[in-house]
N, C-alpha and C positions, 0 to 999 in steps of 0.2 A: 405813835412813838412817844416814849416817856422823856421828860426833860433831861434826865441823866444821859440817855442815849443821844439826844440832840446835842448836848454839850460835848459828849465824847466825840461825836462826828465833827463838830465844830473845831475841836482841838486837834483832830487828825488833819484837817485842812490847814489849821494854823501851823502845824508842824511842817507841812509841805511848803507853806509860804515862808516859814523861817529858813528852810533849806535853800529856797530860791533867793531870799534876801542875802543870806550868807555868801552864796556863790556870786551874786551880782555885785554886792557892795562890801563884802567882808564883815558884815555884822547883821544882826537881826533887829527888827523894830522893838522899841521899848513899849511898855504899857501906855506911856504918854503919847507915843507916836501912833499907836493903835487907836487911842482916843481921838487924836486929830483926824485920823482916817474916818472914824465914826461920824465926827462932826461934818465932814465933807459928804458922807453918805446921807446924813439927815438933810443937808441942803439939797442934794439930788432928789431925795424923797419929797421934800416940800415942793419942788418944781413939778413933780408928777402928781401930787395932790392938787396943785393948782390946775394942771391940765385936766385932771379928772373932773374938776369943778367947772371947767370951760374957760378958765382964765388964760390958758396957754394951749398952743397947738402942738401935740406930741403924737406921732404915729405909734400904734400898738401900745397904747398907754396902759392897758390892763396887764399885759405881759411885763412891761417895764416896772410898773408899780409893784407887782408881785416879787420881781427880782430884787428891787431895792429894799422892800420890807424884809426879805430874806437876808440880804447883806447886813442890814441893821441888826436883825436878830442874831446873826452869826457873831457880829462884833460884841454885842451885849453878853452873849454866852461865853465868849472867849475872855472878855474882861472879868466876868464873875470868877472864872477859873484862875486867871492870872493873879487876881487879888485874894485867892484862897476862900472865896465865898460860895455858898450853895444856892443856886438860883431858885430852886423849888422851895426851899425853906424860907428864903428871904422874900420871895414873891408872895407866898401865902401869908407870911407875917404882915407884909405891907397891905395886902388886901383886907386882913382883919382890922388893921389900924384905920384904913379908909372907911370901912364899914362902920366902925365905932364912931368915927368923926361925923359921918353922915347921920347916924342914929342920934347922936347927941344934939344935932342941929335941926332935926326934923320934928315938927310939931306932932303931938299925938293925934291920931285919927279920930 
């Protein structure tokens, strides 16, 4: 699946969450609140990474790790769209910048 299709699907689910939030509390989450939720997801992800490394005991860790990574990806894709940015373009640009940074600091063979 292409990044655009993933982002479109993420936004479809975001729309459903927004309708749920509106019905439940009379308003939808802001970008900032979505970012706060992402930070919580990253914390949950860290606990699962620790479990995968043997530092914590979590049942069904692979399934839970996969789920949490997907939650984090969902949030990143939604935030890209909510800020009017293109994840594919920006990701590739950043990878090129990182590649240049590494190349500039790697001694010749």
